[in-house]
N, CA, C and O atoms as CSV, one atom per row, in Angstrom:
chain,resi,resn,atom,element,x,y,z
A,1,MET,N,N,0.852,-1.085,0.016
A,1,MET,CA,C,-0.171,0.007,0.210
A,1,MET,C,C,0.914,1.322,-0.244
A,1,MET,O,O,0.614,2.362,-0.831
A,2,LYS,N,N,2.084,0.929,0.186
A,2,LYS,CA,C,2.905,2.444,-0.005
A,2,LYS,C,C,2.916,2.881,-1.329
A,2,LYS,O,O,3.012,2.193,-2.346
A,3,GLY,N,N,2.779,4.435,-1.190
A,3,GLY,CA,C,2.470,4.798,-2.631
A,3,GLY,C,C,1.029,5.162,-2.740
A,3,GLY,O,O,0.750,5.924,-3.665
A,4,LYS,N,N,-0.184,4.657,-1.768
A,4,LYS,CA,C,-0.976,5.085,-1.890
A,4,LYS,C,C,-1.919,6.637,-1.757
A,4,LYS,O,O,-2.768,7.313,-2.337
A,5,ILE,N,N,-1.052,6.587,-0.543
A,5,ILE,CA,C,-1.079,8.265,0.384
A,5,ILE,C,C,-0.390,9.410,-0.443
A,5,ILE,O,O,0.756,9.115,-0.781
A,6,GLU,N,N,-0.604,10.023,-0.643
A,6,GLU,CA,C,0.426,11.308,-0.879
A,6,GLU,C,C,0.216,12.769,-0.046
A,6,GLU,O,O,-0.892,13.024,0.426
A,7,ILE,N,N,1.441,13.787,0.117
A,7,ILE,CA,C,0.738,14.852,0.276
A,7,ILE,C,C,1.242,15.738,-0.354
A,7,ILE,O,O,2.445,15.792,-0.100
A,8,ASN,N,N,0.919,16.492,-1.077
A,8,ASN,CA,C,0.762,17.773,-2.098
A,8,ASN,C,C,0.666,18.923,-1.586
A,8,ASN,O,O,-0.495,19.172,-1.259
A,9,PRO,N,N,1.550,19.910,-1.327
A,9,PRO,CA,C,1.195,21.684,-0.351
A,9,PRO,C,C,-0.109,22.094,-1.295
A,9,PRO,O,O,-1.075,22.786,-0.973
A,10,ASN,N,N,0.157,21.481,-2.494
A,10,ASN,CA,C,-0.868,22.742,-3.661
A,10,ASN,C,C,-2.460,21.354,-3.870
A,10,ASN,O,O,-3.289,21.307,-4.778
A,11,VAL,N,N,-2.369,20.744,-3.041
A,11,VAL,CA,C,-3.684,19.964,-3.256
A,11,VAL,C,C,-4.593,19.694,-2.364
A,11,VAL,O,O,-4.355,18.563,-1.940
A,12,HIS,N,N,-5.780,20.269,-1.705
A,12,HIS,CA,C,-6.583,20.615,-0.615
A,12,HIS,C,C,-5.166,21.363,0.632
A,12,HIS,O,O,-5.183,20.702,1.670
A,13,PHE,N,N,-4.417,22.150,0.661
A,13,PHE,CA,C,-3.376,22.725,1.504
A,13,PHE,C,C,-2.753,21.648,2.131
A,13,PHE,O,O,-2.646,21.767,3.352
A,14,GLY,N,N,-2.272,20.538,1.585
A,14,GLY,CA,C,-1.459,19.476,1.979
A,14,GLY,C,C,-1.858,18.568,2.812
A,14,GLY,O,O,-1.035,18.028,3.551
A,15,LYS,N,N,-3.341,18.192,2.852
A,15,LYS,CA,C,-4.122,17.482,3.459
A,15,LYS,C,C,-3.463,16.222,2.866
A,15,LYS,O,O,-3.339,16.333,1.646
A,16,PRO,N,N,-2.948,14.917,3.420
A,16,PRO,CA,C,-3.180,13.614,2.820
A,16,PRO,C,C,-4.302,13.239,1.452
A,16,PRO,O,O,-5.497,13.531,1.495
A,17,CYS,N,N,-3.883,12.799,0.708
A,17,CYS,CA,C,-4.226,12.737,-0.203
A,17,CYS,C,C,-4.502,11.225,-0.869
A,17,CYS,O,O,-3.552,10.471,-0.663
A,18,VAL,N,N,-5.709,10.566,-1.696
A,18,VAL,CA,C,-5.906,9.249,-2.426
A,18,VAL,C,C,-4.220,9.731,-3.696
A,18,VAL,O,O,-4.091,10.869,-4.148
A,19,ALA,N,N,-3.531,8.954,-3.900
A,19,ALA,CA,C,-2.426,9.436,-4.308
A,19,ALA,C,C,-2.819,9.797,-6.194
A,19,ALA,O,O,-2.993,8.786,-6.875
A,20,GLY,N,N,-2.902,10.774,-6.708
A,20,GLY,CA,C,-3.139,10.674,-8.107
A,20,GLY,C,C,-4.902,11.621,-8.046
A,20,GLY,O,O,-5.432,12.090,-9.053
A,21,THR,N,N,-5.476,11.690,-6.697
A,21,THR,CA,C,-6.844,12.555,-6.749
A,21,THR,C,C,-6.572,13.346,-5.681
A,21,THR,O,O,-5.663,13.363,-4.851
A,22,ARG,N,N,-7.906,14.242,-5.941
A,22,ARG,CA,C,-8.069,15.055,-4.551
A,22,ARG,C,C,-9.256,14.782,-3.410
A,22,ARG,O,O,-10.100,15.454,-2.816
A,23,ILE,N,N,-8.694,13.017,-3.475
A,23,ILE,CA,C,-9.784,12.690,-2.308
A,23,ILE,C,C,-9.135,12.658,-0.939
A,23,ILE,O,O,-8.127,11.968,-0.786
A,24,THR,N,N,-9.671,13.396,0.129
A,24,THR,CA,C,-8.522,13.420,0.747
A,24,THR,C,C,-9.234,12.110,1.929
A,24,THR,O,O,-10.424,11.830,2.070
A,25,VAL,N,N,-8.368,11.669,2.444
A,25,VAL,CA,C,-7.837,10.470,4.097
A,25,VAL,C,C,-9.110,10.786,4.560
A,25,VAL,O,O,-10.034,9.979,4.657
A,26,GLN,N,N,-9.164,12.358,4.937
A,26,GLN,CA,C,-10.150,12.339,6.364
A,26,GLN,C,C,-11.594,11.994,5.555
A,26,GLN,O,O,-12.466,11.292,6.066
A,27,ASN,N,N,-11.705,12.578,4.258
A,27,ASN,CA,C,-13.392,12.431,3.567
A,27,ASN,C,C,-13.751,10.924,3.741
A,27,ASN,O,O,-14.888,10.657,4.131
A,28,VAL,N,N,-12.962,10.027,3.509
A,28,VAL,CA,C,-13.014,8.239,3.334
A,28,VAL,C,C,-13.357,7.672,4.403
A,28,VAL,O,O,-14.212,6.801,4.571
A,29,LEU,N,N,-12.604,8.230,5.220
A,29,LEU,CA,C,-12.595,8.108,6.942
A,29,LEU,C,C,-14.112,8.497,7.644
A,29,LEU,O,O,-14.760,7.789,8.415
A,30,GLU,N,N,-14.361,9.467,7.272
A,30,GLU,CA,C,-15.489,10.259,8.066
A,30,GLU,C,C,-16.546,9.243,7.259
A,30,GLU,O,O,-17.292,8.557,7.957
A,31,LEU,N,N,-16.632,9.120,5.669
A,31,LEU,CA,C,-17.457,7.960,5.407
A,31,LEU,C,C,-17.747,6.291,6.348
A,31,LEU,O,O,-18.723,5.730,6.848
A,32,ILE,N,N,-16.465,6.035,6.216
A,32,ILE,CA,C,-16.181,4.831,6.753
A,32,ILE,C,C,-17.167,4.925,8.449
A,32,ILE,O,O,-17.935,4.146,9.014
A,33,ARG,N,N,-16.630,6.287,8.773
A,33,ARG,CA,C,-17.451,6.431,10.503
A,33,ARG,C,C,-19.206,6.326,10.314
A,33,ARG,O,O,-20.056,5.946,11.119
A,34,GLU,N,N,-19.315,6.744,9.147
A,34,GLU,CA,C,-20.699,6.736,9.399
A,34,GLU,C,C,-21.055,5.753,9.232
A,34,GLU,O,O,-22.275,5.671,9.371
A,35,GLY,N,N,-20.376,4.507,8.876
A,35,GLY,CA,C,-20.642,3.123,8.377
A,35,GLY,C,C,-21.137,3.137,6.893
A,35,GLY,O,O,-22.294,2.722,6.817
A,36,ILE,N,N,-20.637,3.465,5.794
A,36,ILE,CA,C,-20.774,3.204,4.469
A,36,ILE,C,C,-19.593,2.699,4.267
A,36,ILE,O,O,-18.447,3.048,4.548
A,37,SER,N,N,-20.395,1.207,3.362
A,37,SER,CA,C,-19.353,0.077,3.475
A,37,SER,C,C,-18.727,0.681,2.584
A,37,SER,O,O,-19.063,1.843,2.353
A,38,PHE,N,N,-17.798,0.167,1.934
A,38,PHE,CA,C,-16.261,0.244,0.882
A,38,PHE,C,C,-16.986,0.234,-0.798
A,38,PHE,O,O,-16.654,0.844,-1.815
A,39,THR,N,N,-17.768,-0.454,-0.607
A,39,THR,CA,C,-18.840,-0.548,-2.470
A,39,THR,C,C,-19.677,0.377,-2.361
A,39,THR,O,O,-20.027,0.700,-3.496
A,40,GLU,N,N,-20.223,1.019,-1.535
A,40,GLU,CA,C,-20.975,2.016,-1.497
A,40,GLU,C,C,-20.036,3.356,-1.250
A,40,GLU,O,O,-20.628,4.416,-1.455
A,41,ILE,N,N,-18.505,3.468,-0.793
A,41,ILE,CA,C,-18.357,4.812,-0.771
A,41,ILE,C,C,-17.737,4.433,-2.746
A,41,ILE,O,O,-17.813,5.366,-3.546
A,42,ILE,N,N,-17.325,3.374,-3.111
A,42,ILE,CA,C,-17.085,3.760,-4.414
A,42,ILE,C,C,-18.180,4.019,-5.209
A,42,ILE,O,O,-17.945,4.786,-6.142
A,43,ASN,N,N,-19.310,3.606,-5.115
A,43,ASN,CA,C,-20.105,3.520,-6.036
A,43,ASN,C,C,-20.509,4.374,-6.033
A,43,ASN,O,O,-20.461,4.932,-7.130
A,44,GLU,N,N,-21.277,5.244,-4.780
A,44,GLU,CA,C,-21.875,6.054,-4.852
A,44,GLU,C,C,-21.295,7.978,-4.203
A,44,GLU,O,O,-21.982,8.995,-4.104
A,45,TYR,N,N,-20.170,7.804,-3.972
A,45,TYR,CA,C,-19.115,8.567,-3.919
A,45,TYR,C,C,-17.833,9.165,-4.286
A,45,TYR,O,O,-17.516,10.353,-4.353
A,46,TYR,N,N,-16.935,7.750,-4.584
A,46,TYR,CA,C,-15.904,7.834,-5.357
A,46,TYR,C,C,-15.823,7.332,-6.424
A,46,TYR,O,O,-14.726,6.865,-6.120
A,47,PRO,N,N,-15.964,6.974,-7.438
A,47,PRO,CA,C,-15.793,5.973,-8.236
A,47,PRO,C,C,-14.549,5.648,-8.253
A,47,PRO,O,O,-14.206,4.531,-7.864
A,48,ASP,N,N,-13.491,6.721,-8.785
A,48,ASP,CA,C,-12.457,6.662,-9.364
A,48,ASP,C,C,-11.500,5.718,-8.249
A,48,ASP,O,O,-10.404,5.306,-8.628
A,49,LEU,N,N,-11.842,5.511,-7.300
A,49,LEU,CA,C,-11.256,4.565,-5.845
A,49,LEU,C,C,-11.343,3.032,-5.773
A,49,LEU,O,O,-12.493,2.634,-5.956
A,50,GLN,N,N,-10.724,2.371,-5.624
A,50,GLN,CA,C,-10.290,1.345,-5.616
A,50,GLN,C,C,-10.442,0.671,-4.249
A,50,GLN,O,O,-10.490,1.439,-3.288
A,51,PRO,N,N,-10.501,-0.268,-4.078
A,51,PRO,CA,C,-10.884,-1.075,-2.196
A,51,PRO,C,C,-9.482,-0.446,-1.760
A,51,PRO,O,O,-9.521,0.447,-0.914
A,52,GLU,N,N,-8.191,-0.863,-2.297
A,52,GLU,CA,C,-7.230,-0.871,-1.957
A,52,GLU,C,C,-6.902,0.433,-1.359
A,52,GLU,O,O,-6.582,0.614,-0.184
A,53,ASP,N,N,-7.033,1.475,-2.438
A,53,ASP,CA,C,-7.180,3.038,-1.753
A,53,ASP,C,C,-7.993,3.340,-0.346
A,53,ASP,O,O,-7.431,4.023,0.511
A,54,ILE,N,N,-9.067,2.922,-0.162
A,54,ILE,CA,C,-9.677,2.740,1.147
A,54,ILE,C,C,-9.185,2.410,2.184
A,54,ILE,O,O,-9.270,2.992,3.266
A,55,SER,N,N,-8.382,1.011,1.814
A,55,SER,CA,C,-7.833,0.172,2.998
A,55,SER,C,C,-6.165,0.937,3.143
A,55,SER,O,O,-5.540,0.491,4.106
A,56,ALA,N,N,-5.657,1.659,2.579
A,56,ALA,CA,C,-4.822,3.015,2.350
A,56,ALA,C,C,-4.987,4.074,3.279
A,56,ALA,O,O,-4.077,4.455,4.015
A,57,CYS,N,N,-6.081,4.537,3.263
A,57,CYS,CA,C,-6.537,5.482,3.697
A,57,CYS,C,C,-6.609,4.854,5.593
A,57,CYS,O,O,-5.955,5.302,6.534
A,58,ILE,N,N,-7.418,3.960,5.606
A,58,ILE,CA,C,-7.270,3.483,6.822
A,58,ILE,C,C,-5.651,3.091,7.873
A,58,ILE,O,O,-5.392,3.352,9.048
A,59,GLN,N,N,-4.918,2.446,6.895
A,59,GLN,CA,C,-3.884,2.067,7.567
A,59,GLN,C,C,-3.082,3.667,7.640
A,59,GLN,O,O,-2.325,3.938,8.572
A,60,TYR,N,N,-3.415,4.758,6.388
A,60,TYR,CA,C,-2.722,5.718,6.892
A,60,TYR,C,C,-2.640,6.634,8.085
A,60,TYR,O,O,-1.824,7.501,8.395
A,61,ALA,N,N,-3.799,6.152,8.696
A,61,ALA,CA,C,-4.817,6.834,10.241
A,61,ALA,C,C,-3.666,5.873,11.329
A,61,ALA,O,O,-2.889,6.335,12.164
A,62,ILE,N,N,-3.897,4.442,10.965
A,62,ILE,CA,C,-3.246,3.347,12.091
A,62,ILE,C,C,-1.831,4.160,12.261
A,62,ILE,O,O,-1.410,4.539,13.354
A,63,ASP,N,N,-1.199,4.358,11.073
A,63,ASP,CA,C,0.137,4.644,11.160
A,63,ASP,C,C,0.354,6.191,11.600
A,63,ASP,O,O,1.244,6.319,12.441
A,64,VAL,N,N,-0.327,7.469,11.170
A,64,VAL,CA,C,-0.045,8.495,12.186
A,64,VAL,C,C,-0.451,8.120,13.819
A,64,VAL,O,O,0.303,8.453,14.733
A,65,LEU,N,N,-1.204,7.690,13.963
A,65,LEU,CA,C,-1.960,6.872,15.082
A,65,LEU,C,C,-0.495,6.266,15.831
A,65,LEU,O,O,-0.017,6.625,16.907
A,66,ASP,N,N,-0.191,5.662,15.273
A,66,ASP,CA,C,1.435,4.663,15.644
A,66,ASP,C,C,2.296,4.898,16.196
A,66,ASP,O,O,3.031,4.249,16.941
A,67,ILE,N,N,2.247,6.845,15.530
A,67,ILE,CA,C,4.084,7.536,15.737
A,67,ILE,C,C,3.505,8.269,16.558
A,67,ILE,O,O,3.975,8.026,17.669
A,68,GLU,N,N,2.796,8.976,16.603
A,68,GLU,CA,C,1.881,9.644,17.888
A,68,GLU,C,C,2.190,10.058,19.115
A,68,GLU,O,O,1.534,9.288,19.817
A,69,ASP,N,N,2.637,10.615,19.668
A,69,ASP,CA,C,3.214,10.759,21.410
A,69,ASP,C,C,2.481,11.137,22.064
A,69,ASP,O,O,2.425,12.359,22.207
A,70,ILE,N,N,1.843,10.544,22.561
A,70,ILE,CA,C,0.670,10.674,23.870
A,70,ILE,C,C,1.184,11.108,25.194
A,70,ILE,O,O,1.970,10.444,25.870
A,71,HIS,N,N,0.873,11.843,25.403
A,71,HIS,CA,C,1.472,12.331,26.778
A,71,HIS,C,C,0.333,12.232,28.317
A,71,HIS,O,O,-0.712,12.821,28.041
A,72,VAL,N,N,0.311,11.855,29.275
A,72,VAL,CA,C,-1.054,11.368,29.960
A,72,VAL,C,C,-0.214,12.351,31.206
A,72,VAL,O,O,0.976,12.205,31.485
A,73,VAL,N,N,-1.033,13.238,31.775
A,73,VAL,CA,C,-0.808,14.321,32.461
A,73,VAL,C,C,-1.858,14.063,33.924
A,73,VAL,O,O,-3.073,14.225,34.033
A,74,VAL,N,N,-0.732,13.555,35.047
A,74,VAL,CA,C,-1.779,13.280,36.189
A,74,VAL,C,C,-1.362,14.058,36.989
A,74,VAL,O,O,-0.189,14.256,37.307
A,75,SER,N,N,-2.880,14.858,37.602
A,75,SER,CA,C,-3.003,15.633,39.050
A,75,SER,C,C,-3.071,15.301,40.054
A,75,SER,O,O,-3.155,16.118,40.971
């Protein structure tokens, strides 16, 4: 799935997008959050996407969270 997500400062202000499109990872993840299936996302919203592109969006989010430092503050 490497290379499926790209960041270009000239596309959507540098938000991560599916490579070769103007479809943001955030838009795809929001549809998934709403319970919309991969098939429906492709058929109804983004016919240029493939199931692998949607999986790449999910993997991108996982990778971002994996490298994020979480600091717990105890009072």
